[in-house]
The first five atom37 places (N, CA, C, CB, O) and aatype in JSON, in Angstrom:
{
  "aatype": [20, 20, 20, 20, 20, 20, 20, 20, 20, 20, 20, 20, 20, 20, 20, 20, 20, 20, 20, 20, 20, 20, 20, 20, 20, 20, 20, 20, 20, 20, 20, 20, 20, 20, 20, 20, 20, 20, 20, 20, 20, 20, 20, 20, 20, 20, 20, 20, 20, 20, 20, 20, 20, 20, 20, 20, 20, 20, 20, 20, 20, 20, 20, 20, 20, 20, 20, 20, 20, 20, 20, 20, 20, 20, 20, 20, 20, 20, 20, 20, 20, 20, 20, 20, 20, 20, 20, 20, 20, 20, 20, 20, 20, 20, 20, 20, 20, 20, 20, 20, 20, 20, 20, 20, 20, 20, 20, 20, 20, 20, 20, 20, 20, 20, 20, 20, 20, 20, 20, 20, 20, 20, 20, 20, 20, 20, 20, 20, 20, 20, 20, 20, 20, 20, 20, 20, 20, 20, 20, 20, 20, 20, 20, 20, 20, 20, 20],
  "atom_mask": [
    [1, 1, 1, 1, 1],
    [1, 1, 1, 1, 1],
    [1, 1, 1, 1, 1],
    [1, 1, 1, 1, 1],
    [1, 1, 1, 1, 1],
    [1, 1, 1, 1, 1],
    [1, 1, 1, 1, 1],
    [1, 1, 1, 1, 1],
    [1, 1, 1, 1, 1],
    [1, 1, 1, 1, 1],
    [1, 1, 1, 1, 1],
    [1, 1, 1, 1, 1],
    [1, 1, 1, 1, 1],
    [1, 1, 1, 1, 1],
    [1, 1, 1, 1, 1],
    [1, 1, 1, 1, 1],
    [1, 1, 1, 1, 1],
    [1, 1, 1, 1, 1],
    [1, 1, 1, 1, 1],
    [1, 1, 1, 1, 1],
    [1, 1, 1, 1, 1],
    [1, 1, 1, 1, 1],
    [1, 1, 1, 1, 1],
    [1, 1, 1, 1, 1],
    [1, 1, 1, 1, 1],
    [1, 1, 1, 1, 1],
    [1, 1, 1, 1, 1],
    [1, 1, 1, 1, 1],
    [1, 1, 1, 1, 1],
    [1, 1, 1, 1, 1],
    [1, 1, 1, 1, 1],
    [1, 1, 1, 1, 1],
    [1, 1, 1, 1, 1],
    [1, 1, 1, 1, 1],
    [1, 1, 1, 1, 1],
    [1, 1, 1, 1, 1],
    [1, 1, 1, 1, 1],
    [1, 1, 1, 1, 1],
    [1, 1, 1, 1, 1],
    [1, 1, 1, 1, 1],
    [1, 1, 1, 1, 1],
    [1, 1, 1, 1, 1],
    [1, 1, 1, 1, 1],
    [1, 1, 1, 1, 1],
    [1, 1, 1, 1, 1],
    [1, 1, 1, 1, 1],
    [1, 1, 1, 1, 1],
    [1, 1, 1, 1, 1],
    [1, 1, 1, 1, 1],
    [1, 1, 1, 1, 1],
    [1, 1, 1, 1, 1],
    [1, 1, 1, 1, 1],
    [1, 1, 1, 1, 1],
    [1, 1, 1, 1, 1],
    [1, 1, 1, 1, 1],
    [1, 1, 1, 1, 1],
    [1, 1, 1, 1, 1],
    [1, 1, 1, 1, 1],
    [1, 1, 1, 1, 1],
    [1, 1, 1, 1, 1],
    [1, 1, 1, 1, 1],
    [1, 1, 1, 1, 1],
    [1, 1, 1, 1, 1],
    [1, 1, 1, 1, 1],
    [1, 1, 1, 1, 1],
    [1, 1, 1, 1, 1],
    [1, 1, 1, 1, 1],
    [1, 1, 1, 1, 1],
    [1, 1, 1, 1, 1],
    [1, 1, 1, 1, 1],
    [1, 1, 1, 1, 1],
    [1, 1, 1, 1, 1],
    [1, 1, 1, 1, 1],
    [1, 1, 1, 1, 1],
    [1, 1, 1, 1, 1],
    [1, 1, 1, 1, 1],
    [1, 1, 1, 1, 1],
    [1, 1, 1, 1, 1],
    [1, 1, 1, 1, 1],
    [1, 1, 1, 1, 1],
    [1, 1, 1, 1, 1],
    [1, 1, 1, 1, 1],
    [1, 1, 1, 1, 1],
    [1, 1, 1, 1, 1],
    [1, 1, 1, 1, 1],
    [1, 1, 1, 1, 1],
    [1, 1, 1, 1, 1],
    [1, 1, 1, 1, 1],
    [1, 1, 1, 1, 1],
    [1, 1, 1, 1, 1],
    [1, 1, 1, 1, 1],
    [1, 1, 1, 1, 1],
    [1, 1, 1, 1, 1],
    [1, 1, 1, 1, 1],
    [1, 1, 1, 1, 1],
    [1, 1, 1, 1, 1],
    [1, 1, 1, 1, 1],
    [1, 1, 1, 1, 1],
    [1, 1, 1, 1, 1],
    [1, 1, 1, 1, 1],
    [1, 1, 1, 1, 1],
    [1, 1, 1, 1, 1],
    [1, 1, 1, 1, 1],
    [1, 1, 1, 1, 1],
    [1, 1, 1, 1, 1],
    [1, 1, 1, 1, 1],
    [1, 1, 1, 1, 1],
    [1, 1, 1, 1, 1],
    [1, 1, 1, 1, 1],
    [1, 1, 1, 1, 1],
    [1, 1, 1, 1, 1],
    [1, 1, 1, 1, 1],
    [1, 1, 1, 1, 1],
    [1, 1, 1, 1, 1],
    [1, 1, 1, 1, 1],
    [1, 1, 1, 1, 1],
    [1, 1, 1, 1, 1],
    [1, 1, 1, 1, 1],
    [1, 1, 1, 1, 1],
    [1, 1, 1, 1, 1],
    [1, 1, 1, 1, 1],
    [1, 1, 1, 1, 1],
    [1, 1, 1, 1, 1],
    [1, 1, 1, 1, 1],
    [1, 1, 1, 1, 1],
    [1, 1, 1, 1, 1],
    [1, 1, 1, 1, 1],
    [1, 1, 1, 1, 1],
    [1, 1, 1, 1, 1],
    [1, 1, 1, 1, 1],
    [1, 1, 1, 1, 1],
    [1, 1, 1, 1, 1],
    [1, 1, 1, 1, 1],
    [1, 1, 1, 1, 1],
    [1, 1, 1, 1, 1],
    [1, 1, 1, 1, 1],
    [1, 1, 1, 1, 1],
    [1, 1, 1, 1, 1],
    [1, 1, 1, 1, 1],
    [1, 1, 1, 1, 1],
    [1, 1, 1, 1, 1],
    [1, 1, 1, 1, 1],
    [1, 1, 1, 1, 1],
    [1, 1, 1, 1, 1],
    [1, 1, 1, 1, 1],
    [1, 1, 1, 1, 1],
    [1, 1, 1, 1, 1]
  ],
  "atom_positions": [
    [[111.76, 120.4, 110.38], [110.65, 119.89, 111.15], [109.98, 118.69, 110.5], [109.65, 120.97, 111.35], [109.19, 118.01, 111.16]],
    [[110.27, 118.4, 109.25], [109.59, 117.32, 108.55], [109.71, 115.99, 109.27], [110.14, 117.19, 107.17], [108.78, 115.18, 109.22]],
    [[110.83, 115.73, 109.93], [111.06, 114.44, 110.55], [110.67, 114.4, 112.01], [112.5, 114.06, 110.41], [110.87, 113.38, 112.67]],
    [[110.12, 115.47, 112.55], [109.75, 115.51, 113.96], [108.49, 114.7, 114.2], [109.54, 116.96, 114.41], [107.61, 114.6, 113.35]],
    [[108.43, 114.12, 115.38], [107.27, 113.37, 115.8], [106.12, 114.31, 116.12], [107.61, 112.49, 117.01], [106.32, 115.5, 116.36]],
    [[104.93, 113.78, 116.12], [103.74, 114.58, 116.41], [103.87, 115.28, 117.76], [102.49, 113.71, 116.38], [103.51, 116.45, 117.88]],
    [[104.36, 114.57, 118.76], [104.49, 115.17, 120.09], [105.41, 116.38, 120.06], [105.01, 114.14, 121.1], [105.13, 117.39, 120.71]],
    [[106.51, 116.31, 119.32], [107.42, 117.45, 119.2], [106.73, 118.63, 118.53], [108.68, 117.05, 118.41], [106.9, 119.78, 118.95]],
    [[105.95, 118.34, 117.51], [105.23, 119.41, 116.82], [104.19, 120.04, 117.74], [104.56, 118.88, 115.55], [104.02, 121.26, 117.77]],
    [[103.49, 119.2, 118.49], [102.49, 119.72, 119.43], [103.15, 120.57, 120.51], [101.7, 118.57, 120.07], [102.61, 121.61, 120.9]],
    [[104.33, 120.15, 120.98], [105.07, 120.93, 121.98], [105.46, 122.29, 121.42], [106.32, 120.17, 122.45], [105.36, 123.3, 122.12]],
    [[105.9, 122.31, 120.16], [106.25, 123.58, 119.52], [105.04, 124.5, 119.46], [106.81, 123.33, 118.1], [105.14, 125.69, 119.74]],
    [[103.9, 123.93, 119.09], [102.69, 124.72, 118.93], [102.18, 125.29, 120.25], [101.61, 123.88, 118.29], [101.52, 126.33, 120.25]],
    [[102.47, 124.63, 121.36], [102.04, 125.13, 122.67], [102.66, 126.5, 122.96], [102.43, 124.13, 123.77], [102.03, 127.35, 123.59]],
    [[103.89, 126.7, 122.49], [104.6, 127.93, 122.78], [104.68, 128.89, 121.6], [105.99, 127.61, 123.24], [105.3, 129.94, 121.69]],
    [[104.06, 128.52, 120.49], [104.16, 129.32, 119.28], [103.33, 130.6, 119.39], [103.72, 128.51, 118.06], [102.25, 130.62, 119.97]],
    [[103.88, 131.66, 118.81], [103.14, 132.91, 118.73], [102.35, 132.91, 117.42], [104.09, 134.14, 118.82], [102.52, 132.04, 116.58]],
    [[101.5, 133.89, 117.27], [100.73, 134.01, 116.03], [101.66, 134.21, 114.84], [99.73, 135.17, 116.13], [101.32, 133.81, 113.72]],
    [[102.79, 134.82, 115.04], [103.74, 135.07, 113.97], [104.51, 133.81, 113.55], [104.72, 136.14, 114.39], [105.15, 133.8, 112.5]],
    [[104.44, 132.76, 114.36], [105.19, 131.54, 114.07], [104.5, 130.62, 113.06], [105.42, 130.78, 115.34], [105.12, 129.67, 112.57]],
    [[103.25, 130.89, 112.73], [102.51, 129.98, 111.85], [103.15, 129.84, 110.47], [101.09, 130.45, 111.69], [103.28, 128.73, 109.97]],
    [[103.54, 130.95, 109.87], [104.13, 130.88, 108.52], [105.37, 130.0, 108.49], [104.49, 132.28, 108.02], [105.51, 129.17, 107.59]],
    [[106.26, 130.17, 109.45], [107.48, 129.35, 109.46], [107.15, 127.89, 109.76], [108.49, 129.89, 110.48], [107.78, 126.98, 109.23]],
    [[106.16, 127.67, 110.62], [105.75, 126.3, 110.95], [105.22, 125.59, 109.7], [104.67, 126.31, 112.05], [105.6, 124.46, 109.42]],
    [[104.35, 126.27, 108.96], [103.8, 125.67, 107.75], [104.91, 125.37, 106.75], [102.76, 126.61, 107.11], [104.94, 124.28, 106.17]],
    [[105.82, 126.3, 106.56], [106.92, 126.09, 105.63], [107.83, 124.95, 106.04], [107.73, 127.34, 105.5], [108.28, 124.17, 105.2]],
    [[108.09, 124.84, 107.33], [109.01, 123.81, 107.82], [108.39, 122.42, 107.84], [109.49, 124.15, 109.19], [109.1, 121.43, 107.67]],
    [[107.09, 122.32, 108.05], [106.46, 121.01, 108.1], [106.06, 120.5, 106.73], [105.26, 121.05, 108.99], [105.7, 119.33, 106.59]],
    [[106.13, 121.35, 105.72], [105.83, 120.91, 104.36], [104.35, 120.79, 104.06], [106.48, 119.61, 104.11], [103.97, 120.18, 103.06]],
    [[103.51, 121.36, 104.9], [102.07, 121.23, 104.71], [101.52, 122.07, 103.57], [101.37, 121.59, 105.97], [100.33, 121.99, 103.27]],
    [[102.35, 122.86, 102.94], [101.86, 123.72, 101.88], [102.09, 123.14, 100.49], [102.5, 125.07, 101.98], [101.76, 123.78, 99.49]],
    [[102.65, 121.96, 100.4], [102.92, 121.34, 99.11], [101.61, 120.88, 98.5], [103.92, 120.15, 99.25], [100.9, 120.08, 99.1]],
    [[101.26, 121.36, 97.33], [100.03, 120.88, 96.68], [100.18, 119.41, 96.27], [99.7, 121.75, 95.44], [101.28, 118.95, 95.95]],
    [[99.07, 118.7, 96.28], [99.08, 117.3, 95.89], [99.69, 117.13, 94.51], [97.66, 116.72, 95.91], [100.48, 116.21, 94.29]],
    [[99.34, 118.0, 93.58], [99.85, 117.88, 92.2], [101.38, 117.94, 92.18], [99.26, 118.99, 91.31], [102.01, 117.17, 91.46]],
    [[101.97, 118.85, 92.95], [103.43, 118.94, 93.01], [104.03, 117.67, 93.59], [103.86, 120.15, 93.85], [105.02, 117.14, 93.07]],
    [[103.42, 117.17, 94.65], [103.92, 115.95, 95.29], [103.88, 114.77, 94.3], [103.08, 115.61, 96.54], [104.86, 114.03, 94.18]],
    [[102.77, 114.61, 93.61], [102.64, 113.5, 92.67], [103.61, 113.65, 91.5], [101.21, 113.42, 92.15], [104.25, 112.68, 91.1]],
    [[103.71, 114.85, 90.96], [104.62, 115.07, 89.82], [106.08, 114.86, 90.22], [104.43, 116.48, 89.26], [106.86, 114.32, 89.45]],
    [[106.45, 115.29, 91.42], [107.81, 115.06, 91.9], [108.08, 113.58, 92.07], [108.05, 115.8, 93.23], [109.14, 113.09, 91.71]],
    [[107.11, 112.87, 92.63], [107.27, 111.42, 92.83], [107.46, 110.72, 91.48], [106.04, 110.84, 93.57], [108.34, 109.87, 91.34]],
    [[106.64, 111.08, 90.52], [106.73, 110.47, 89.18], [108.1, 110.74, 88.56], [105.61, 111.01, 88.26], [108.72, 109.84, 88.0]],
    [[108.57, 111.98, 88.67], [109.87, 112.34, 88.11], [111.0, 111.6, 88.82], [110.09, 113.86, 88.2], [111.9, 111.07, 88.17]],
    [[110.95, 111.56, 90.14], [112.01, 110.91, 90.92], [112.09, 109.41, 90.65], [111.8, 111.15, 92.4], [113.16, 108.81, 90.77]],
    [[110.98, 108.8, 90.3], [110.95, 107.36, 90.1], [110.93, 106.95, 88.63], [109.75, 106.78, 90.78], [110.75, 105.78, 88.31]],
    [[111.13, 107.92, 87.75], [111.23, 107.63, 86.33], [109.96, 107.06, 85.71], [112.35, 106.69, 86.1], [110.02, 106.26, 84.78]],
    [[108.82, 107.46, 86.25], [107.56, 106.97, 85.73], [107.09, 107.85, 84.57], [106.5, 106.92, 86.84], [107.52, 108.99, 84.44]],
    [[106.22, 107.31, 83.75], [105.64, 108.05, 82.63], [104.21, 108.41, 83.02], [105.69, 107.22, 81.29], [103.4, 107.53, 83.34]],
    [[103.9, 109.7, 82.99], [102.59, 110.17, 83.43], [101.45, 109.46, 82.7], [102.49, 111.66, 83.23], [100.48, 109.06, 83.33]],
    [[101.55, 109.32, 81.41], [100.49, 108.67, 80.64], [100.27, 107.23, 81.12], [100.84, 108.67, 79.14], [99.13, 106.76, 81.17]],
    [[101.35, 106.53, 81.47], [101.23, 105.16, 81.98], [100.55, 105.15, 83.35], [102.61, 104.5, 82.08], [99.69, 104.31, 83.62]],
    [[100.93, 106.09, 84.2], [100.32, 106.19, 85.53], [98.82, 106.43, 85.41], [100.99, 107.32, 86.36], [98.02, 105.81, 86.1]],
    [[98.46, 107.33, 84.53], [97.04, 107.64, 84.34], [96.28, 106.42, 83.84], [96.87, 108.81, 83.35], [95.18, 106.13, 84.32]],
    [[96.85, 105.71, 82.91], [96.2, 104.5, 82.38], [96.04, 103.46, 83.49], [97.02, 103.92, 81.2], [94.98, 102.85, 83.62]],
    [[97.08, 103.27, 84.28], [97.03, 102.28, 85.35], [96.09, 102.68, 86.48], [98.41, 102.05, 85.91], [95.61, 101.82, 87.23]],
    [[95.82, 103.97, 86.61], [94.94, 104.44, 87.69], [93.47, 104.16, 87.4], [95.15, 105.94, 87.9], [92.62, 104.28, 88.29]],
    [[93.17, 103.8, 86.17], [91.8, 103.46, 85.78], [90.86, 104.67, 85.86], [91.27, 102.34, 86.66], [89.67, 104.52, 86.13]],
    [[91.4, 105.86, 85.62], [90.61, 107.09, 85.62], [90.53, 107.65, 84.22], [91.22, 108.13, 86.58], [91.32, 107.3, 83.34]],
    [[89.58, 108.52, 84.02], [89.52, 109.19, 82.73], [90.75, 110.1, 82.61], [88.18, 110.01, 82.57], [91.22, 110.66, 83.6]],
    [[91.24, 110.24, 81.41], [92.42, 111.09, 81.19], [92.19, 112.51, 81.67], [92.79, 111.1, 79.71], [93.04, 113.09, 82.34]],
    [[91.03, 113.07, 81.32], [90.75, 114.46, 81.67], [90.76, 114.67, 83.18], [89.41, 114.89, 81.09], [91.34, 115.64, 83.68]],
    [[90.1, 113.77, 83.9], [90.04, 113.91, 85.36], [91.44, 113.76, 85.95], [89.08, 112.86, 85.97], [91.84, 114.55, 86.81]],
    [[92.17, 112.76, 85.5], [93.52, 112.53, 86.03], [94.44, 113.72, 85.75], [94.11, 111.26, 85.44], [95.17, 114.16, 86.63]],
    [[94.41, 114.22, 84.53], [95.26, 115.37, 84.21], [94.88, 116.59, 85.04], [95.15, 115.71, 82.72], [95.74, 117.4, 85.38]],
    [[93.61, 116.73, 85.38], [93.21, 117.86, 86.21], [93.78, 117.74, 87.62], [91.68, 117.97, 86.27], [94.0, 118.75, 88.29]],
    [[94.03, 116.53, 88.07], [94.7, 116.33, 89.36], [96.18, 116.67, 89.23], [94.52, 114.87, 89.85], [96.73, 117.4, 90.06]],
    [[96.81, 116.15, 88.19], [98.25, 116.35, 88.02], [98.62, 117.79, 87.68], [98.76, 115.44, 86.95], [99.73, 118.23, 88.0]],
    [[97.73, 118.53, 87.03], [98.07, 119.92, 86.72], [97.6, 120.89, 87.8], [97.46, 120.32, 85.38], [97.77, 122.1, 87.67]],
    [[96.99, 120.35, 88.87], [96.62, 121.17, 90.01], [95.26, 121.82, 89.93], [97.61, 122.2, 90.2], [94.89, 122.57, 90.83]],
    [[94.49, 121.56, 88.88], [93.16, 122.15, 88.77], [92.16, 121.52, 89.75], [92.64, 122.0, 87.36], [91.21, 122.17, 90.17]],
    [[92.39, 120.26, 90.11], [91.56, 119.59, 91.12], [92.39, 119.48, 92.38], [91.07, 118.17, 90.63], [93.28, 118.63, 92.48]],
    [[92.09, 120.32, 93.33], [92.88, 120.39, 94.56], [92.57, 119.25, 95.52], [92.63, 121.71, 95.26], [93.46, 118.76, 96.21]],
    [[91.31, 118.82, 95.57], [90.91, 117.78, 96.5], [90.11, 116.68, 95.79], [90.08, 118.37, 97.63], [88.89, 116.6, 95.93]],
    [[90.81, 115.84, 95.05], [90.11, 114.73, 94.38], [89.58, 113.75, 95.41], [91.06, 114.01, 93.37], [89.95, 113.8, 96.58]],
    [[88.72, 112.86, 94.98], [88.17, 111.88, 95.91], [89.28, 110.99, 96.46], [87.07, 111.02, 95.23], [90.31, 110.78, 95.82]],
    [[89.04, 110.49, 97.62], [90.01, 109.65, 98.32], [90.36, 108.41, 97.49], [89.46, 109.22, 99.69], [91.53, 108.06, 97.36]],
    [[89.34, 107.76, 96.93], [89.59, 106.56, 96.12], [90.47, 106.86, 94.92], [88.27, 105.96, 95.66], [91.32, 106.05, 94.55]],
    [[90.28, 108.01, 94.32], [91.09, 108.37, 93.15], [92.54, 108.65, 93.54], [90.49, 109.59, 92.44], [93.45, 108.32, 92.79]],
    [[92.74, 109.24, 94.7], [94.12, 109.45, 95.16], [94.77, 108.1, 95.44], [94.15, 110.35, 96.43], [95.93, 107.88, 95.08]],
    [[94.04, 107.22, 96.07], [94.58, 105.87, 96.33], [94.9, 105.18, 95.01], [93.57, 105.02, 97.16], [95.93, 104.52, 94.89]],
    [[94.03, 105.32, 94.02], [94.27, 104.7, 92.7], [95.55, 105.24, 92.07], [93.07, 104.95, 91.76], [96.32, 104.49, 91.49]],
    [[95.76, 106.54, 92.18], [97.0, 107.13, 91.63], [98.21, 106.59, 92.37], [96.96, 108.67, 91.71], [99.22, 106.25, 91.76]],
    [[98.1, 106.51, 93.68], [99.21, 105.99, 94.48], [99.53, 104.54, 94.1], [98.88, 106.07, 95.98], [100.7, 104.16, 93.99]],
    [[98.49, 103.75, 93.89], [98.7, 102.37, 93.45], [99.36, 102.35, 92.08], [97.37, 101.6, 93.41], [100.29, 101.57, 91.85]],
    [[98.89, 103.18, 91.17], [99.45, 103.23, 89.82], [100.92, 103.64, 89.84], [98.65, 104.2, 88.95], [101.69, 103.24, 88.96]],
    [[101.3, 104.43, 90.83], [102.7, 104.86, 90.98], [103.53, 103.85, 91.77], [102.77, 106.22, 91.66], [104.74, 104.03, 91.94]],
    [[102.89, 102.81, 92.26], [103.54, 101.81, 93.12], [104.11, 102.45, 94.39], [104.65, 101.09, 92.35], [105.19, 102.09, 94.85]],
    [[103.36, 103.39, 94.93], [103.8, 104.06, 96.16], [103.7, 103.12, 97.34], [102.97, 105.34, 96.42], [102.77, 102.32, 97.44]],
    [[104.67, 103.23, 98.23], [104.6, 102.46, 99.46], [103.59, 103.12, 100.4], [106.0, 102.36, 100.12], [102.98, 104.14, 100.07]],
    [[103.42, 102.52, 101.57], [102.42, 102.98, 102.54], [102.68, 104.42, 102.98], [102.41, 102.06, 103.76], [101.75, 105.22, 103.03]],
    [[103.92, 104.76, 103.29], [104.23, 106.11, 103.78], [103.94, 107.17, 102.73], [105.7, 106.19, 104.21], [103.39, 108.22, 103.05]],
    [[104.31, 106.91, 101.48], [104.05, 107.87, 100.41], [102.54, 108.01, 100.15], [104.77, 107.45, 99.13], [102.05, 109.1, 99.86]],
    [[101.83, 106.91, 100.25], [100.38, 106.95, 100.06], [99.72, 107.78, 101.16], [99.79, 105.52, 100.05], [98.84, 108.59, 100.9]],
    [[100.17, 107.58, 102.39], [99.63, 108.35, 103.51], [99.87, 109.85, 103.3], [100.27, 107.89, 104.84], [98.99, 110.67, 103.56]],
    [[101.06, 110.18, 102.83], [101.41, 111.59, 102.6], [100.49, 112.19, 101.53], [102.89, 111.73, 102.18], [99.99, 113.31, 101.69]],
    [[100.28, 111.46, 100.45], [99.41, 111.96, 99.37], [98.0, 112.19, 99.89], [99.39, 110.96, 98.18], [97.37, 113.2, 99.57]],
    [[97.49, 111.27, 100.69], [96.14, 111.41, 101.23], [96.04, 112.62, 102.16], [95.74, 110.14, 101.98], [95.04, 113.34, 102.15]],
    [[97.07, 112.84, 102.95], [97.07, 113.99, 103.85], [97.09, 115.3, 103.08], [98.28, 113.93, 104.8], [96.43, 116.26, 103.46]],
    [[97.84, 115.34, 101.99], [97.98, 116.58, 101.23], [96.67, 117.05, 100.61], [99.0, 116.4, 100.14], [96.5, 118.24, 100.35]],
    [[95.76, 116.14, 100.36], [94.48, 116.55, 99.78], [93.35, 116.45, 100.79], [94.15, 115.7, 98.55], [92.17, 116.42, 100.44]],
    [[93.73, 116.41, 102.06], [92.75, 116.37, 103.15], [91.77, 115.21, 103.03], [91.98, 117.67, 103.19], [90.58, 115.35, 103.32]],
    [[92.28, 114.06, 102.61], [91.43, 112.88, 102.44], [91.61, 111.9, 103.59], [91.75, 112.18, 101.11], [91.25, 110.72, 103.48]],
    [[92.17, 112.38, 104.69], [92.42, 111.47, 105.8], [93.62, 110.59, 105.48], [91.19, 110.62, 106.11], [94.41, 110.91, 104.59]],
    [[93.74, 109.51, 106.18], [94.81, 108.54, 105.93], [94.19, 107.15, 105.95], [95.96, 108.67, 106.99], [93.04, 106.98, 106.33]],
    [[94.97, 106.18, 105.55], [94.52, 104.8, 105.68], [94.55, 104.47, 107.16], [95.42, 103.81, 104.83], [95.59, 104.57, 107.81]],
    [[93.42, 104.08, 107.69], [93.24, 103.88, 109.12], [93.14, 102.4, 109.42], [91.98, 104.63, 109.62], [92.27, 101.7, 108.89]],
    [[94.02, 101.92, 110.28], [94.13, 100.48, 110.56], [92.85, 99.86, 111.12], [95.26, 100.25, 111.52], [92.62, 98.67, 110.94]],
    [[92.03, 100.65, 111.79], [90.81, 100.1, 112.39], [89.63, 100.08, 111.4], [90.43, 100.91, 113.61], [88.57, 99.55, 111.71]],
    [[89.83, 100.66, 110.23], [88.82, 100.6, 109.19], [89.18, 99.4, 108.3], [88.76, 101.95, 108.35], [90.25, 99.37, 107.71]],
    [[88.27, 98.43, 108.22], [88.6, 97.17, 107.53], [88.92, 97.37, 106.06], [87.46, 96.19, 107.67], [89.8, 96.7, 105.52]],
    [[88.24, 98.28, 105.39], [88.54, 98.54, 103.98], [89.93, 99.15, 103.85], [87.49, 99.48, 103.36], [90.71, 98.74, 102.99]],
    [[90.24, 100.12, 104.71], [91.58, 100.71, 104.69], [92.64, 99.67, 105.02], [91.66, 101.88, 105.69], [93.73, 99.67, 104.44]],
    [[92.33, 98.79, 105.96], [93.27, 97.73, 106.31], [93.53, 96.82, 105.11], [92.73, 96.9, 107.5], [94.67, 96.42, 104.86]],
    [[92.48, 96.5, 104.38], [92.64, 95.65, 103.19], [93.5, 96.34, 102.13], [91.26, 95.29, 102.59], [94.35, 95.7, 101.51]],
    [[93.28, 97.63, 101.93], [94.09, 98.38, 100.96], [95.53, 98.44, 101.43], [93.53, 99.82, 100.77], [96.45, 98.31, 100.63]],
    [[95.74, 98.64, 102.72], [97.09, 98.68, 103.29], [97.81, 97.35, 103.07], [97.04, 99.02, 104.79], [98.99, 97.33, 102.72]],
    [[97.1, 96.25, 103.29], [97.7, 94.93, 103.07], [98.15, 94.81, 101.62], [96.69, 93.81, 103.43], [99.25, 94.33, 101.34]],
    [[97.3, 95.24, 100.69], [97.68, 95.17, 99.28], [98.94, 95.98, 99.01], [96.53, 95.68, 98.39], [99.86, 95.5, 98.35]],
    [[98.98, 97.21, 99.51], [100.15, 98.06, 99.31], [101.39, 97.4, 99.88], [99.93, 99.45, 99.95], [102.43, 97.35, 99.22]],
    [[101.29, 96.9, 101.1], [102.45, 96.31, 101.76], [102.89, 95.0, 101.13], [102.14, 96.08, 103.22], [104.03, 94.57, 101.33]],
    [[102.0, 94.36, 100.38], [102.35, 93.12, 99.69], [102.73, 93.36, 98.23], [101.18, 92.13, 99.74], [102.98, 92.42, 97.49]],
    [[102.78, 94.63, 97.82], [103.18, 94.96, 96.47], [102.12, 94.69, 95.43], [104.41, 94.2, 96.12], [102.43, 94.48, 94.26]],
    [[100.86, 94.7, 95.85], [99.75, 94.53, 94.91], [99.28, 95.92, 94.54], [98.57, 93.66, 95.54], [98.58, 96.58, 95.32]],
    [[99.66, 96.36, 93.35], [99.37, 97.73, 92.93], [98.36, 97.79, 91.77], [100.64, 98.41, 92.52], [97.94, 98.88, 91.39]],
    [[97.99, 96.65, 91.23], [97.03, 96.61, 90.14], [95.63, 96.89, 90.7], [97.07, 95.24, 89.41], [95.17, 96.19, 91.6]],
    [[94.97, 97.92, 90.17], [93.65, 98.34, 90.66], [92.66, 97.18, 90.58], [93.13, 99.55, 89.85], [91.86, 96.98, 91.5]],
    [[92.71, 96.42, 89.5], [91.8, 95.29, 89.34], [91.99, 94.25, 90.45], [92.0, 94.63, 87.98], [91.02, 93.75, 91.0]],
    [[93.24, 93.94, 90.76], [93.52, 92.97, 91.82], [93.09, 93.5, 93.19], [95.01, 92.63, 91.84], [92.53, 92.76, 94.0]],
    [[93.37, 94.77, 93.44], [92.95, 95.37, 94.71], [91.44, 95.33, 94.81], [93.47, 96.83, 94.83], [90.89, 94.97, 95.86]],
    [[90.75, 95.69, 93.73], [89.28, 95.67, 93.75], [88.73, 94.26, 93.92], [88.74, 96.29, 92.47], [87.73, 94.06, 94.6]],
    [[89.38, 93.27, 93.31], [88.95, 91.88, 93.49], [89.1, 91.48, 94.96], [89.78, 90.93, 92.6], [88.22, 90.81, 95.51]],
    [[90.2, 91.88, 95.57], [90.44, 91.57, 96.98], [89.35, 92.22, 97.85], [91.85, 92.05, 97.42], [88.8, 91.58, 98.74]],
    [[89.07, 93.48, 97.58], [88.04, 94.19, 98.34], [86.68, 93.53, 98.14], [87.98, 95.67, 97.92], [85.95, 93.27, 99.11]],
    [[86.34, 93.26, 96.89], [85.04, 92.66, 96.56], [84.88, 91.29, 97.2], [84.88, 92.55, 95.04], [83.81, 90.96, 97.71]],
    [[85.96, 90.5, 97.19], [85.89, 89.15, 97.75], [85.68, 89.17, 99.26], [87.17, 88.38, 97.43], [85.27, 88.17, 99.86]],
    [[85.96, 90.31, 99.87], [85.74, 90.46, 101.31], [84.54, 91.37, 101.61], [86.99, 91.03, 101.98], [84.39, 91.92, 102.7]],
    [[83.67, 91.5, 100.58], [82.42, 92.24, 100.69], [82.64, 93.7, 101.12], [81.51, 91.55, 101.67], [81.92, 94.23, 101.97]],
    [[83.65, 94.32, 100.51], [83.94, 95.73, 100.77], [83.77, 96.51, 99.47], [85.37, 95.91, 101.35], [83.88, 95.94, 98.38]],
    [[83.51, 97.8, 99.59], [83.38, 98.64, 98.41], [84.69, 98.67, 97.63], [82.95, 100.07, 98.8], [85.77, 98.82, 98.21]],
    [[84.57, 98.54, 96.3], [85.76, 98.63, 95.45], [86.16, 100.1, 95.31], [85.48, 97.99, 94.04], [85.38, 101.0, 95.62]],
    [[87.37, 100.34, 94.84], [87.83, 101.7, 94.61], [87.04, 102.32, 93.46], [89.35, 101.73, 94.3], [86.95, 101.74, 92.37]],
    [[86.49, 103.46, 93.7], [85.71, 104.16, 92.68], [86.64, 105.14, 91.98], [84.48, 104.9, 93.3], [87.04, 106.16, 92.54]],
    [[86.97, 104.81, 90.74], [87.91, 105.63, 89.99], [87.24, 106.38, 88.84], [89.02, 104.78, 89.45], [87.86, 107.2, 88.18]],
    [[85.95, 106.08, 88.61], [85.22, 106.77, 87.57], [83.76, 106.89, 87.98], [85.35, 106.04, 86.21], [83.34, 106.27, 88.97]],
    [[83.0, 107.65, 87.26], [81.58, 107.83, 87.57], [80.8, 106.53, 87.4], [80.99, 108.9, 86.69], [79.76, 106.35, 88.03]],
    [[81.3, 105.62, 86.56], [80.58, 104.4, 86.23], [80.63, 103.36, 87.34], [81.12, 103.8, 84.98], [79.81, 102.44, 87.36]],
    [[81.58, 103.48, 88.26], [81.76, 102.45, 89.29], [80.89, 102.75, 90.48], [83.22, 102.36, 89.72], [80.9, 101.99, 91.45]]
  ]
}
């Protein structure tokens, strides 16, 4: 079911019984914790966790709490920062945001559009993304308490 379109999933749900929920969740992959998704991505792409954390511009303790699963729903900006640090494309970033219930990058939101442009242009440096946001009078990514 992972590759099915939303309409197909909605059609399935119209006829689903109460007993079908467990198989639906398992087949759509909605039960994957964010930490597992991020760790799998890092492993598959040969990244070094310490480097990703440094590039994310977050405190080590906070970042490790995300990667070890202790923080189930980190802030949206911090998830975006991790995705940028991992050089994730748009689809992978959207998936990470969905997994922690942080919404998705929404094309009609100008800040999200600016972040999407950066991702699609291969701009993954948090400083550069923040400069782009700031230059367009948008809130920068908040990756620590100090920002």
